[in-house]
N, C-alpha and C positions, 0 to 999 in steps of 0.2 A: 251384201258385204262388198268391200271394195279390195283390190290388192294394191298395197304400198310398198314401196321400193325404200330400204334405209341405205343410205351411203354415208360416207364418213369422207369428211374434207381433206385429212392426211395420208390415208391409205389408199382411198377413192375404191374401197370395196364395197360390194354391194350383197343386200341378202334380201329376199323377197318373204313376205309374210302377209298374212290376213288379218288386217285390224279392222277396225268399226270406226270411220271417219277420221284417222290419223294418216298422215303423210309426213314421211322422215326425208327431208330433202337432204342434198350434200353437203349443206353447212352444218347437219346436225341438229338443226332447229326443228321442232314440232309446231306445227301448223294445221288447222282444219282444213276441210275440204269445202267445196262450194256448198255441200248440204248442212256443213255443220257451223257451229260459231268461231269468230275469228279472233280468239285468243292465243297468245304465245305463253308457254309456261316454262320453256327452258331448254338445254341442249342436252343430247344423249350421244356419246360414242360407242365404238364398237370396241369387243374384248381386246383385240391386238393393238389398236391406238391406246387403249388405258395402260396395257402392260408396257407398252415403249414409254409411255409417261411417267410410269412408276420407275423404271428404268432408268431415265434420266432424271429424276429426281434423286434419286440412290446414288450416281454418280457424281449428280453435283452435292450431296452431302458427303461423299466420300474426298472429294477434292476440296472440298470447304475444311474439313476435318485434318487433311494433309497440310493444306497451307495453314491452318492454327498451329499444328505441330510444328512446323517450320518456322512460323514468328515465334512460336515459345523458345525453340532452341537457340533463335537467333538473339532473343533477348535475354536468355542465361548467358549466352556466350559474352555480349555486351557487358553483361553487370559482372560476369567473372573478370572482364579486362579493367573495369572499374575498380574492383575489389582488388587488385594487385598492390604488394606492398611496394615502396620503393625500390628495395634491394631486388624485387623481380625487374622490375623497370628498367633497373639500371644494367641487371645482367643482359637482359634482352636489347637493350642498347648496345650492350658489348658484343653480342654476337653481330649484332648489323655492321657495328665496324670491324670486326674480323672478315666478315665476310668475303670484302674484295679478296683478302691474300689467300683464303680458301678456295674461292673460283679461281684465281689466278695460278696457285698450286697446283691445282686438279687438272686444270687445262695447259699449262705452260710447261710445268717444271717434272710434273710425275712420271713422266714418259723420260725425261733425263736421268731423274732418281733412279729408275729402275736399270737402265742402261749402261748406268755407272756402275752398279752394284754387278751387274753381270759380267762387265768388260772387266772387274777385280779379278776373277777367276779365269779368265781368258789373255791369250796372247795378242794384241790386234795388229794389224798390219796393214797400213794403207795402201790401195794397189794405185798404180801411177796412171791408170785410165779412169780413175773413180771408183768409189766404193771400198772397203774394206772385207779381210777374211780374220776369222776371231778362231783361234783354236783352245779348246778348254784345256788349261793347266793344273788346275786345282789352286790349291793353296802355295803355287809357287811364286806367286808375285808377295804375299805376305810375307813369306820367308825371307824372300830378297830383300826387303825394304826391313825386316826386324832382325835378320840376323848376318847380311852378307852386307847391306849399305852402310857405310861407316858415319854418315851424316845425320840420319833421319831421326835415329834414337838419339842424338845428341840435341839435334834441333828442338825435339820434341821436348827434351828434359830444359831445354832453355825458353821455349815459348811458356811452359807451364810455369817455371819458376818467375819469370818475367812479369805472369799473369799476375802471380800472387802475392809480389812485391808492389806491382803497378795500382793496383785496383783500390787497396786501402786509401794510398794514399789520392789517387784521383778523385774519388767520392768523397772524401775529408777537404780536400780544397774546392771541390764545385759546391758544396755545403758552405763554407765558410765567406765566399766568393759572393755565393748568390744572399747570404744574410746581408752582408755588407752591402751589395747593390739593392735590398730592399728598403735600407733606410732613407729617410725623406732628406734630400740633399740637393743642391742645385748641380745642374748637369748630370744626372742620375741616367738618363736616356744615352747620352754620349758615353759613358763609362761602361755601359751596357752594350752599346754597338763594338765598343773595343773588344771585350771581352770574347764577343761572339765572331770577331773577323779572323781566328785560325779556321774555324769550322769553314768560312768561303772559300779562304785559301787552301785548304784542302782538298777542295774539289776542282783546282782551276791547275795553271802550269807547274806550281811549285812541288805537286803530289805527284803530277806526273813524271818530272825529273827525277824525284824521289824514287818512285815506283820503276823507272826504266834503268837507273842506275842499280837499285837493289837487285833486279831480275836479272841484271847481265854477270852480275857477281854470283848469284845462286845459280846462273848457265855455266860458268865456269868451274863451280864446283861440282856439279854433275859431270860434266868433262874431266874432271881429275885433277884441275889446277886450285887445290885446295892451298894455298899458301896463307900466311897468319893475315896478309893485309887483305885480301879478298873476303877472308871470313870472320873478319873485325867488322868491315864495309857491310856485309851483307847481313851479318847479323843484327847490326846497331840501326842500318836503316837510311843507307845512300847517301844522299846529298847533306844530311846533318849529323853524318855518322863520329863526329871528333878526331877523325882520322890525322887532321893537320894539328890539332893540339894537341894529340899525344906525340908527334914528331917534334912538336916546338918544346916539349916540356922535357921528352929524351935527349935533344941535343943541346938547349940552352941551360937547363937546370941539372941535369943527370939524376932526376927522381928515379926511384927505385920503382919496379913495373907494378906493384900493389899500389901503392899511393899513387900511379898515374891512372889506375884502371878506376880506383874508387874516385877520384877528381873527375876524370871525363864521363864516368858512367851517372854520377850526381847530375852533370851539366845535361848530358843527354834526357835522363829522367826529367829535369825540370822542361827541357824542350817538349817532351813527350805528353807531360802533363797538361802544360798550357796548350798545347796544340790540339788534344782530346780531350778536353774538358767543357768546351762550348755547350754541346746539347744538354750533358748533366746541370750544367749551370742553370740553363733555359727552363727544364724542367722543374728544378727547385725554386726558381721563381715563380713558376706558376703556382705551385703548390703553396707558397710562402703567401701570395696574393689571396689564395682562396680562402685562408683561414679569416675568420671574423674577427676584427678589432674588439669587438665586444669582450671576448673572452680576455685579452690582454687588460681590457678595462678592468673588469672584474678581479683579476690577479693581482693588480696593482692595488684596488682598495682593500683587498685583503692582506697585503703589505708583502708580496712576492718582489723580488728583486729580477733585474732583468735576466741574470743566470738561471733564478729557479724557474723563470718564464720560457727560456730555451728548452731547458732540460725535462720540465714536465708540461710544455703546451707545445711549442715548436715541434721539438725532436720526435714525441708521440707519434704528432698528426703529419708528419713528413715520413714516417716509417715506411710506408707502400711505397711511396717515391723513392726512397733510398733502396728498396729492392729493384725497384723498377731500374734504376740508374747501375747498379750493380750487376742485374743480369746484362744490360744494354754494353755496359764496358767490357766485360768478358767476352760476349760476341765481337765486339770492336777489336778488342786485344787479338781475338784468335783469329779475324778476317782482317785485319789491317794489312795495307799494301805492302809494309816493311816487314812484315811475317816473313821469316825465313822458310816455313815450312809451306805458305801459301806460293810464295815466290818459287820456291822447288817443284811444286806442281805443276806451277806453271810452264818452267823449263822443262820438264819432261815431257808434257804436250807438246812443245814446241818442236824435239828432236824425234816425235812419235811414238814414245813408250804411254802407250794409252793405259795399257793395263795395269804397268807400275805407278802411273798418274792416279787411277781408281783406287788402287788398293792403299796409297797415302792419303788421299782424300777420305775413305771410309775409316781407317785408321784414327785420323785427326776428328773426323766428324765423331767418334763413339767418344774418344776424350772428352771433346768439348761436352757432348750431351750428358756426361757421366758427372763433371764438375758444375754444369747447369743444376742440374736433378738435385746432387748436394747442397749446393748454395739456395736452391729452392726450399727443400726440405728443411734445412736450418735457419735459415734467415724468415721463414715465413711464420716460425713460434714465435716469434719476437715484433712482429706487425701488429699495429693498434689499428685497425677499421672504425672509424667514427661511424658510429650509426644516425641515421637520418629519418628515420621510420618514425 
C-alpha cells in the first residue's frame, strides 16, 4: 500500500490517507502511480472548498435576485410614468415652474419674513455704531397704527376701495383690447407693441420720478404736514396726480368740488388703466392664440354668430386666465409704487420706525391675503378648465 496526499488548489490544504494506487495532486486531479494504469478520471475537491463554492453560488444567486427585484421596480416606475395622464404631467410641470420661487423664498425671504413679524411686536432702534436694540412692546405698534395714527385706516380704506373699483374695469379693458388685437389686420404687431409700451415705461425713469414724488408726500404726511394738496397728490400718484387739472378747473371755470373730483378721478383712472394693462393684455393674447381655430369653424358651421362664439367659446376658455389676471391685478394694485400705504411703510422705515413699519406691513399683508382668498374661492367656481386627456 502506498501513502497518498490529498491537496486542494484553492485552500492549499492537505490530508494524508492510505489508498491503493491513487495519488491526488494539488490540482485535484486523480492520476495513476507508476505501478498502475495512466488514465485520468476527474477532479475532486476538499470539503472546505466545496463549502466555499456553495456559499459563492448562493451569494451570486442572491445578488442576481436582488438585481432582478431592482430591475422590476425600475420597470414599474417607468411604466407608472408612462401611464400618467396629461393632467398629472401638467401638474408636475407646474411644480417645476414654481420651484424657483419656492427655493428663492426659502433661501432669501423666509428669514426676512420672520424678522419682520418679530419686529412688529418690538420697538427697534438702530445704534449709531452699528446693530440695533429691540424691546418687546407686545401689541403697541398695532394699537398705534389702528387707533392713534389718523392716516393708516383712511389709506387702507382708500386702497381697498380703489382696488374694488379699478380691477373690474382693468380686466374688462384688457380683454377687450386683446380681442381686438387678435383679429387679422395690417400692423397688428405695431399695435401690440404700442399697448405694451406703458409696461416698459413703468420700469424706467417715469415710474421712478412718480414714486419719488409720492414717497416725498407720504413722508410729509408722516411728519404731520397733512395738508390737502399733499394728501391728494400722495393718494393719487405723484407726477400724474391731476393736481394742475384741479387748479385749472377751480380757477377758470369755478366748478363745484364734486364735479372736479369726478372729472379728475375719471382722467386719473384712464391713465392708471392704460398704464397697468399691458401684462394682462399679453396674457389674454396668449390665451386667445391657444384656442384652436377648428372650434370656431365648427361653431360657424352650426350657425353661431360672433357674439355667441365669444360668450360660449372664447369667454369660457379664457376663464382661467381671467382669474389669473384678477389675482395679478389685485397684487399689483396693493403693491404699486403709487400706493399710499406702501409709501407710508417706506417713509416709516426711512425715519427709523421699523416696528411701526413692520406692523403696517403685516396688517396690509393680512388684508390683501383675505381679499385674494375670497376672490380665489368665489371666482374659481366659475372657471372652466378644458380637459385634454
